[in-house]
Structures are given as C-alpha cells and as structure tokens.
N, C-alpha and C positions, 0 to 999 in steps of 0.2 A: 796609574800605570802598574804599580806593584800589585794592586788588588786584581787587575785584569790578568796579570801574569800568574798569580796564585790560582785564579779560577781555571785558567788554561792548564796549569799543571795538574790540578785535581781531576779535570775532565780526561786528560791524557792517561792518568793512572787508572781511572775507572774503565776506560776503553781497553787498556793493556790487561787489566785483571780479567775483563770479560773474554778477551781473546784467549788468554791462558786457560781459563776455565773451559772454554769451548774445545780447545785442543785436547785438554785432559779428558773431556767427555768422549771425544771421537776415538781417542786411543783406547779407552776402556771398552767402547762398543766393539771395536775391531777385535779386541782380545777375547771377548766372550761370544763371537760368532754372529753379532748383529750388525745391521747397518746403522747409519746416522739417524734413521727414523724409528729405530727400535725393532725392526723386523729381522728375520733370519737372512743371513748372507746368501745370495743366489749361487747355485752350483755352477761351476765353470762349464761353458759350452763345449761340446764334443761332437765332431762329425765322424761317423762311421762309414767308410767307403766299402761298397759291396759290388762284386762283379761275378758273372758266371752264367749258369744254366738258365735257358729260357723256361725250362720246366718249373723252376722254383720262383721265377721272377714275379708272377702275379700274386702268389701268396706272400712272398717277402715284402712286396709293396704294401699289402694290406697290414701285415704285421708292423711294419715301420710306422705307418700312419697311426695305428692305434697306440703303439708304444710311445710315440711322441706326445700324444695327448696326456699321458701319465708322467712323462719325463720331458718337459719342453726344452731342457738344456741339451738333449740328445737329438742330433740331426742325422739323417741318412742320405747318402748319395749312392743310388742303386742303378747299375747298368747291366743289361742282358747282352751277352755276346757268345754264349756257349760255355759248356762245362770246361773245355780245354783252355779257353781264354781266362776263365776265372781262376783256375789252378795256376796258370802261368803268372797272372797278376799278383795273386797272394804270395806265391813263393818268391817273387821279385820284390815284394814290399810295396807294390803299387797300390794295393787295397788292403783293408783290414780283414775282410771276410770274402771267401769264395763260395758260390752256390754250386754244389756238385750233384749231378744226377746219375752217378755211377759209383762203383767202388773205387777207392784210391788205388793207384798203381804203386808198386814197390818203390820205384824211384822217387815218387812224390812223398811217400812215407819217410824215405831216407833223408829227404830234405826238410823234415820237421813238420809235415802236415798233421794237424790235429783235427779229427772229425767228430762232429756231434750230429746224430740223426735227429731229424725234425718232423718228417712226414713221409707218406708213401704216395707215389704217383705212378702212372702207367703210360706206355707208348701204345698207340693203337693204329691199325691200318686205315687208310682213307682212300676214297675214290671220288671221282666226279659224280655228282648226283644225277647227271644226264648220261652216264655211261650206258650204252645200249645193252650191256650184259648185266645190268644191276640186279634184275630179278634172280639170275643164276648166282651172282655173287652173294646175295643175302641168303639164298637157299643152301649153297654148298660151303661158303666161307673158304678160308685157306688154312693150311697147316704150316708148321715150320719147314717141312720138307718141300711142299709145293711152292711156297714163297721163295725158297732158296733157288729154284729153277729160274725165277725172274731176276732176283737181286744178286745171287752169288755166282752160279755157273753161267747164267745167261742163256741156257738151253731152251728155256720157255719163252717163246716169241709171240704167242697169241693167247687171247683170253680163253680160247677153247682148250689149249694145252694146260692152262692154269686151273681151269674149273672142271675139266673132263666133259666138255661139251663140243659141239661142232663149229663153234664160232671161229672165224678166221680174222677177227679184228686184232690188230697188234696190241700188245700190252706194253705200256710205257712206264717203267719204274722211275721213281724220283728218290733222291737221297739228299743228305746234307753235305754241303761243301765245307762247313766249319766243323771243328772238332767238338763233337757233342755226345753227351751221355745217351740221348735218345737214339742216335744212330748206332752206338755201341750195344745198347740193349736190344735193338731190333736185329742187329747182326747176330747176337747170341741166341735170340729166339729162332733164327733161321739156321742155327748150327755152326755159325762161324765164330771167330774169336775177336775180330776187331772191325771197326767202322771202315777201314781201308779196303776190306773185302767186298763191300757193297758196290754193285754196278748200277748204272742208271744216270739220269741227268742230275747233276749236283747243284743244289740251291742253298743259299745262305739263310740260316735261321729257321725257326719254327714258322713264323709268319710267311717266309718266302716259300717254303714247301707247300703250305696250305693254299697259298694263292696260285702257285704253279699247277697244283692238282685241280683247282677250280677252273683253270683256263684250258685244260686239256681233257676232252671227253674220254679218252682211252688211258688216262693216267692211273697209277697206283702209287701211293706214298705212305708216309707214317708221320704221326704228330703226337706230341704230348697232349693229354686230355684238355688242358686249358686252351689249346689252340685248335681243337677239333669240335668242341661244343661251345655254343653261344652262352656266355654266363648269364645273360638276361632271360633267355627262354629255357635254358637247360637242354635244348635240342641241338642236333648237329648244326654247325655253321652253314648258313645259306650257300648252296652250291657244293657242299660236301656230303658224302654218305660214309658211314663207318663200315669197315670190313670185319665181319665176325670171324672168330677163330673156331675152327672145327676141332675142339679140344680132344675128343676121343678118336678122331681120325676115321670116322665111319662114312665120310663123304656128305654128311648132312649136318646142318646147324639145327640141333634139336631144341626143344623148348627150354631145357635147363642150361643151354649154351647161349640162348638168345636174350641178352640183357643190355642192349646198346641203345634202346629207344631214347633215354634221357641220360644226362650226366649223373644225376642222383642214382638212377637205377644201375648204371655202370659202376660207380664208385662203391655202392653197396655190395655188388658182386665181388669186387676186388677185396673189400674188407672181409667178406665171407670166405675168401680163398678160392673162388670159382675161376678167377682169371689167372693164367700162369705167370710165374716169376722166373726169368724174364718173359715178356717185356714189362711187367710191373716191376717196381724196384723202390728201395728206400732212397730218400733225398737227404743230403747232408749240408751243413754249414761248416766251413773249414777255415782255420787260422794257421799261420806259420808259427809254431811254438804254442805255448799255453796262451789262451785268450786273456785279454786285459780284464781288469775288474768290471769296466763298463760293459764289455761284451759278455762276460759271465752273467751279469745281472739281466741282460737282454735274453740270453739263452734260457735262464731260469724262467723268465716270463713266457717265452715261446713254448717251453715244455710243460707249463702249467696253465695259466689263464689263456695263453695264446692258442692252445689246442682247441678251444671253443670255436675258433675262426676256421679251423681246417676243413671240416665237412661242408659248411656253407660256401666255402671258396672252391669246392670241387676236388678236394684231396681226401686222403684217408688217414685217420689218426694212427699213430703208433700204438702198439699194445702197451698196457699199463706196466708190464714188466720191462719193456724196452725203455719207456720213459723213466722209470725208477733207476735203471742202470745208468742212463745218460745223466740224470741229476746227480747221482752219487759220484760220477766221474768229474763233475765240475768243482774246481777249487779256485778261490780268489788268490 
C-alpha cells in the first residue's frame, strides 16, 4: 500500500512538472510573437466598410479582391449607392471609406472629409441603339449648349431641335434620382452647377439609367464608363449607343473627335486629354479624419501596385505627379 502510494505520488509530480513546463513554453511563445506551433501570430482580422459612387464601385471591387489575396486578414464590405450616400455614410460613421465621383463640397470638408485621389473616370451620353435618329446623332453629336436645351431649360423637345435636323421625334431625357457625382458632372458639362438643375425622367443608379435608356427608343441619358461599355467585349452594352461630343462645336463629329468605338479607345482618348473635364473627372476615396493605419496601407497599395489594374478595368491612371503627391500626403 505504501509502495503504491509512493508510485502515485511520483506520477503526480511528473505530470505536474510537465504541465508547468508546457505553460512556461506557451507563455514564452506568446511573448515573442509566435503561436504554440512555433509560427508567427496571425494578424487580427479587420473589415473595411465602403459605400458610395457607382463610378468607382467596379474598380474598388477588383482592388479589394486583389488586396485580400495579399492580406487575408483584411476584408471589405462594399456597397454602391451613389456619391451622395457614400459621403453621408462616412461622415455619419456608418462606413470607413466613401467612394466619391466629384469634388468634395465645403460643408463636407468642414466635417472632416479627407480625400485621396485614386483614378480618373468619365461620364458619357447614351442613347437607345434603335433610336431612329442614330445616324444623325453619331454624325453631329451634342455640345454642352445643345444638351442644355434638353436637360436644363427643357426648350429642346425634339431630336430635330437637338441635332439641327427636321426630325419631329420627341427627345426623352433621363437623369439620376439619387445624389450622384455622374449627374453633377453632366450638369456642369451642360453649363449648370448642380444635379438638381437637370430635367427629365429620374431613375435610381447607373444600372437604372442604362436600363431605362435601353427600353426607350427616343431616350437620351448619361452613364459612367463602366455602365455604358460591356467589360467582356469592350463595346457598348447591348441596346446602348454612345453619344459623341462635338468638342469644337462645328456641328460635326470629326475624325479626331470620334473615339467611342471601344472602351479602351475611349479611355485612351481621356488619358490623352481629348475628352473634356467635365464630364471626365478624378475619383476619390474619402475618410472622416485621417485614415487608420490599415486604410493607409491599402491606399499605398492602390496608388502603387494597384494602378496596374486601372487601365484593364476601364479607368484612366492618375499622372505620376498626382500619385506622388497623394503618397506624400499619407501618414500612419
């Protein structure tokens, strides 16, 4: 009996010593940044919530997907709802980043908006591909002044009035019902100051306007590039045709003004400065106050390696000077 008790006591001491040694080893591993198996401790997971412009949504989605491959601990929750919604969300603290497709307003800057430019995109006029006046539309195009007659004053009622032909077909303008950078840029191209000055049938979102134009043979609308061209073919989305801008105002779309055949042809023209600003414009990512270290790291990637994704995705890269300025302004 005494021998059995002694053996049991020795076994208990051995087990206790083993447990103490294991605890000591775990504590040591935690202290030097390794896990129990000797590997590096995993970085804490972080979800970055993003809201805003339809214009930036396609590219932001690709950026997020590629960035997550390099940083599996970073997740993104991205929602498109228009530039106005994105700014409202970020200033209210509902999201971490807003996607903005216009310049920030003074009241937004006063509330702590911090902008970082990330790419260039454009708004383009669209019509139904079966519009009976399509040949004249492609030949004559529109100017800011002629477009204002349809969207701003409302004095232009027919396609003949818009194009300088004898057509009596009614012209049916479409605009955005949500607060959007695309609508603001289009309004400025037409000589107005704000989206609220645009007349026409108001439809929610970029996809909504594109679909409305596709359904109305006498329609005219405007879309961001990513919602006017098919990303798979590079050609205008089935059912849509692009309205060229008569840049020099001579009543004809000349060869040097005709660069709408494919998305790549168009974005190359924007990069070369052939398409007017507005309706082309810089797109931004916005935080309320200085961005967090995780967001700064993401921004740095977007402005360096991430720029390789810009052109294939149908956007225009920032100039090297603008990228350098943006990088210099980032602080952790």
